[in-house]
C-alpha positions in Angstrom: 0.0 0.0 0.0 -1.0 2.7 -0.6 -3.5 2.2 -3.3 -3.3 5.4 -5.3 -6.1 4.5 -7.7 -9.0 7.0 -8.3 -12.4 5.6 -7.6 -14.0 7.2 -10.7 -16.4 4.3 -11.4 -18.4 3.5 -8.3 -19.0 -0.1 -9.7 -15.2 -0.9 -9.6 -14.9 -3.9 -7.3 -11.1 -3.6 -7.2 -10.8 0.0 -6.3 -14.1 0.9 -4.6 -13.2 -0.3 -1.1 -9.5 0.4 -1.3 -9.1 3.8 -2.8 -8.8 7.1 -0.9 -11.7 8.4 -3.1 -12.8 9.8 -6.4 -10.7 13.0 -6.2 -7.1 12.7 -7.5 -6.1 15.6 -5.2 -7.4 13.7 -2.2 -5.8 10.5 -3.3 -2.5 12.4 -3.7 -2.7 14.0 -0.3 -3.6 10.9 1.6 -1.2 8.7 -0.5 1.7 11.0 0.4 0.8 10.8 4.1 0.5 7.0 3.9 3.9 6.7 2.1 5.5 8.9 4.8 4.0 6.9 7.7 4.9 3.5 6.3 8.4 4.4 5.4 9.0 6.3 8.7 8.3 2.9 10.3 11.1 1.3 8.3 8.9 -0.4 5.7 8.9 0.1 2.0 5.6 1.6 0.8 4.3 0.3 -2.5 2.2 2.6 -4.7 -0.3 0.7 -6.8 -1.9 -0.2 -9.3 0.4 1.1 -12.1 -0.5 2.7 -14.5 -3.8 3.6 -12.7 -7.1 1.8 -12.0 -10.6 2.9 -11.1 -12.2 3.9 -14.4 -13.0 0.3 -15.4 -15.8 -1.5 -13.4 -14.3 -4.9 -14.2 -11.8 -6.7 -11.9 -8.2 -7.5 -12.9 -8.4 -10.6 -10.7 -10.6 -11.9 -13.5 -9.4 -10.2 -16.7 -7.1 -7.5 -18.0 -8.7 -4.2 -17.2 -8.3 -1.1 -19.3 -7.4 2.5 -18.3 -9.5 4.4 -20.8 -7.9 7.9 -20.3 -6.3 9.8 -23.1 -2.8 11.2 -22.5 -3.9 14.6 -21.1 -6.5 13.0 -18.7 -3.9 10.5 -17.5 -1.3 13.3 -16.9 -3.9 15.2 -14.8 -4.7 12.2 -12.7 -2.3 9.2 -12.6 0.6 11.1 -14.1 0.4 13.6 -11.2 -0.3 10.8 -8.6 2.8 8.8 -9.6 5.0 11.9 -9.9 3.9 12.8 -6.4 4.5 9.3 -5.0 8.0 9.3 -6.6 8.6 12.7 -5.3 7.6 11.5 -1.8 10.2 8.8 -2.1 8.0 5.7 -2.5 10.3 2.7 -2.6 8.2 0.4 -4.7 5.5 0.6 -7.4 3.4 -2.4 -8.3 2.4 -2.9 -11.9 -1.1 -4.0 -12.3 -2.7 -6.2 -15.0 -4.0 -3.0 -16.6 -3.7 -1.9 -20.2 -3.4 1.7 -21.2 -3.9 1.7 -24.9 -3.7 5.5 -25.3 -0.1 5.5 -24.4 0.7 2.6 -26.7 -1.2 4.3 -29.5 0.8 7.5 -29.0 3.9 5.5 -29.7 2.4 3.9 -32.9 1.5 0.6 -31.2 -1.8 -0.7 -32.5 -4.0 -3.8 -32.3 -4.0 -6.3 -29.5 -0.4 -5.2 -28.4 -1.8 -1.8 -27.4 -3.8 -3.7 -24.7 -0.8 -5.5 -23.1 -1.1 -5.4 -19.3 1.4 -3.1 -17.6 2.9 -6.0 -15.6 4.3 -7.3 -18.9 4.6 -4.1 -20.8 8.1 -2.7 -21.5 6.4 0.5 -22.8 4.8 1.2 -19.5 7.3 -0.1 -17.0 10.6 0.7 -18.6 9.6 3.5 -21.0 7.1 5.5 -19.0 7.7 4.7 -15.4 11.5 4.4 -15.4 12.3 6.6 -18.4 9.8 9.5 -18.4 8.9 9.6 -14.7 12.3 8.7 -13.5 11.4 6.1 -11.0 14.5 4.3 -9.7 12.9 2.1 -7.0 11.7 -1.5 -7.1 8.9 -2.4 -9.6 6.9 -5.5 -8.7 4.1 -7.2 -10.5 0.7 -7.9 -9.1 0.0 -11.6 -8.5 0.9 -13.8 -11.5 -2.0 -16.2 -11.0 -4.6 -13.4 -11.5 -7.0 -13.6 -14.5 -5.8 -10.2 -15.7 -2.5 -11.9 -16.6 -3.5 -15.5 -17.3 -6.2 -14.4 -19.7 -3.4 -12.7 -21.7 -0.9 -15.5 -21.9 0.0 -18.9 -20.3 2.0 -18.6 -17.0 5.2 -20.1 -18.5 5.1 -17.3 -21.1 4.4 -14.3 -18.9 6.6 -15.2 -15.9 9.8 -14.4 -17.9 8.1 -11.5 -19.6 7.4 -9.8 -16.3 11.2 -9.5 -15.6 12.0 -8.8 -19.3 9.5 -6.0 -19.4 10.9 -4.1 -16.4 9.5 -5.5 -13.2 12.2 -6.4 -10.7 10.1 -9.1 -9.0 
């Protein structure tokens, strides 16, 4: 923790009970306090679910969810939230089984590949999180048995892809 997702869709089963709310500003403020408290106790806080969840009512425990935001909307919400978390010194960020097709499309990636989950996406973990946002901490993946990943590829395929795509563990 903390979950720095924005509870934009009240039907979201994955975010609804774990988010700090529907306001990105509130999530940022409480997320920063949470990061400070956890890390002051000698633990590593983990901001999740990269690249941002809460706009898709479906559950990534069952299938790959989709962050539907365009680049500008993402920058105003999750871009700001992850920059704030990185600025607050968060030690770990957890990549979710969430696709963000708008970012892939902005780089010329089309078709099914634009819906690759962040946990196995070099574009999102290495390119955006490490490269553009400058995160230099530990990137973990969400649980590898979840439907959001196993619906994408067999486990023997995606386990090495998690590491190859930029997750450290």
